[in-house]
N, C-alpha and C positions, 0 to 999 in steps of 0.2 A: 613792767620793770625789766624783765629779762631781755626784751628787745633793746631797751635803752642801754643796758649793760653791754650786750653784744655789739651794738652799734659803736660803742666807745672802747672796744677792745677788751672787755672783761667777760669772763665766763662765770656762771653761777654754779656753785658746787653744793647742792642741797637736794635731798630726796623730795619726791612729790608731797609726802606727808609734811615735811618741814616747810615747804613753800605754801601749802594750803594753810597750815597753822599760822604762818607769818601773815598771809593775806587776810585771814579772818581777824587776827589781832589788830591789824591796821584798820580794817573795815569797822571793827567795834570800838576803835579809838582806845585800845588797851596798851598801845605802845607810844612812848614819847618820841619826839624827833631823834633824840640821842640814842634811844633803844633801837629804833629802826636803822639808824646809821650803823650802829654796832653790829646788828644782824647782817646787814649787807657786807660790812667789812669782814666778818667772819666767814661768809659764804661766797665771796666773789674774789677773783684774782685774774691777772692777765696771764695768758698762756705763754707769752713771750718772755716772762720773767724767769730768772734762774731759780733753782730750788732755794738758794740762800735768800733771795728777795721774797719768795713766797713765804718762807718762815718768818722773816722780819715783819711782813705785812700781817701775818697771823698773830705774832707776839704783840704788835701794836694794837691790834683789835682786842685781844684779851685784856690788855692793860687798860683799855678805855672803857671797860665794863663798869 
């Protein structure tokens, strides 16, 4: 997934522990599609975005929980 995000201009901002926990939850089918999308939205952003755009992206992600 990280390669896909990087290839599309996004960077993943999560610790190794967070990424492992996410991968295990996906592998165990413990996350819905919506939950997975929310996790990615909370942990990925484009480096070319302004700080205001980053914050708007994060607010939208929190609101979609």
